[in-house]
N, C-alpha and C positions, 0 to 999 in steps of 0.2 A: 767790610773791611775784616779782616783776618785778626780774630782773638786768639791768643794764645794759652792751651791749659797747662795745667802744673803736670808735670811728668815727662816736660819738654826741655830738653834734647832726651831721647832715650837712651839709655848709658852705652849699651851695646852696638856702638854705630856699626863697627868693621864688621859684624853679620848682619843688622838690619839692612844695610847698602846691597849686601849679597842676596837677600832673602827678605823683603820687605811685606808686611803685610800691613795694612793702615785701616782700621776701623772705624765705621762712621754710623750713624743712626741706622739709615734706611742701603748704604752700599758698606762695601769692603773693596780695596783695592789691594792686590798681590800681584807678582811678577808672574808673566804667563809663563805655562809648562804646556809639555807635549801632551798631555792627556786633555787638555784644552780644546786642541785640536777640532775634533765634531762642533761645539758649541760655538766656537769662534767664527769656525766656516758656514755654520749657518746662519749665524746674526748677520756676516757681511754679505751672504749671496743675496738676502732678502732684503736688505738694506741697500744694496750696491749701486741702483737709482738716483738713490738720495744722496750716498756720499760721494762719487762721482763728480761733481761739479765742485767739490771741495777739497781733494786730493790731488798730490800727484797720479798721472796717470795711471791706470792697474796694467798690469802687464797681462796675457792671456793667462797664465796659469796660476794668478793672485790669489784663486783659493785653494788649489790644491796642496796635498801635504808637502810636496818638495818645496814648495812656497812657503809653507808654514814652518818646516823644520831649518831651511837657509835664515827665515830669519828672526827664530828663536837662537840659532848660533852667532848670530850678530848683534843680538841685542845682551847677549850674555859676554861676547866680546868689549862691546861698550861701557858694561857695567862694570867690568873687571878691570878696566883699564879707566873708569871713574870718568868715563864721558857721557856716561849716559844713565837715567832710571826709567825702567819701562813698564807699564800698569796694565790689568785690564781691571774693568768694573764690574763687582758683580753686584747685583739686587740681593739683598739680606733675606728677605721672606723667600724667594723660591731658588737662589742659589745658582741664578741664568746671568750670563755675560750680556750686559747693557752697553758696554762700551769699552774705549781705550783712554789713557791717558797718559803721555809722555816726557821727560824731562830731556832735551835734545840739548846736545854740543854744549854740554857742562865745561866750563872755565874756569879754571882758578887763579895763580898768579894774581895779578894787577886786575883782572876783570871780575872772578867769582860770580858768574852769573851762567843760565841755561834759558834754553827757548821751548816756549812750552807747544805741545801738539794734543790734540784731542779728537775726540768722535763720539756719536751716542745714539744707539738705537733709535729710529724717529719717532716710533712709538711712545717713548717717555721724554721726548722735549717739552719743554716749558712746564715741568715739574719739580723743576729745586734739585733732579741729581745730578746735574754736571755742577752746579754750583756744589753740593756739599762735597763732590767726588775732588773737584777742585782745591777747596778748600784742605782736605788731607793733603793732598799733591804738596800744596805751597808750604803745610807745615815743613813737611819731609824737607821739602828743598832747603829752606831755612833756619833748621833747628838740625836736622842730622846730617845733611851734607855742607850746611852753613853756606850757604849764596849770599851774596848781597841785593841779587836784583833778577829779576825773571824776566824776560821778553817773549810779548805773542804778536802775531801779525793776521790779519785777517781779512777776506776780499771786500769790497769797499759794501756790498752789497748784503753783507751776513750777518744782520740783524740780531740773529738769537746768541750766536756767537759775541759779537759788540757788548749784549748788552749783560751776557755772564761776565765779562771782562771787567764793564763799569762798577756791575755791583760787588764784586770781588776786590774793587778799591783800584784798578791798574786807571792809570791814566792816558790819555790819547798822545802820542809824542811826534806826527807827522805823518807822510805818505811815499809810501817806496815805488820806485815806477820798477814794472816786471820784475818784481822782486821775486817770486817763487813759480815753479811751473806748477800748475794747476790745470790737470787734467788735460795734459800734452800741450799747453802754450803758457807762457810768460805772462804773467799776471800783477798789475798794480796791487800794494795792500797798504790799507791803514796800520799802523806799528802803535803799539802800547807797551806800558811799562810797568815794573813793580817794583820798590824797592822795600830790601830788608827795615822793617822799622826799630829793628835793634842796631839796624849798623847804623844808623842815620846819628 
């Protein structure tokens, strides 16, 4: 379960939303920047066969500079509009990119929720790195962004991702048929949700 430490929420929420940096013991999360391209494309290239079965179909230029530039521009647009928060995950010891974590489709009004998206370098699996990264992002979502709920969806056979969500306190809430396009095909997903304990 998520535990909130003293000092949250952060005071300068408007600045943090645009330029967040979330500090953990073994990782830190921050918004992607253009200078991250070389590291980003390297880790994505190395992990492409591992990641492709769990992500929307990669385009032919998915590792190009143009793709990364367009991705940054779209993400910055979403952040400024209050519709998303996007992070790269860095290993604190060596400063390398080991994954990514997104808060997608942020909604306020009657909803106050977002959907999670995340990926991790295969060599860092089952070592607690995604759990720590998710804890940081969830605290940010519930305290700085003041969301009431987070949604997540996994392919039925993605046991690693499911285990991370359950350990974080997410509850399984159902099965959605042909829910998301993954690797070129609309596929069923198991649905999970986590409510902000401060809003219960």
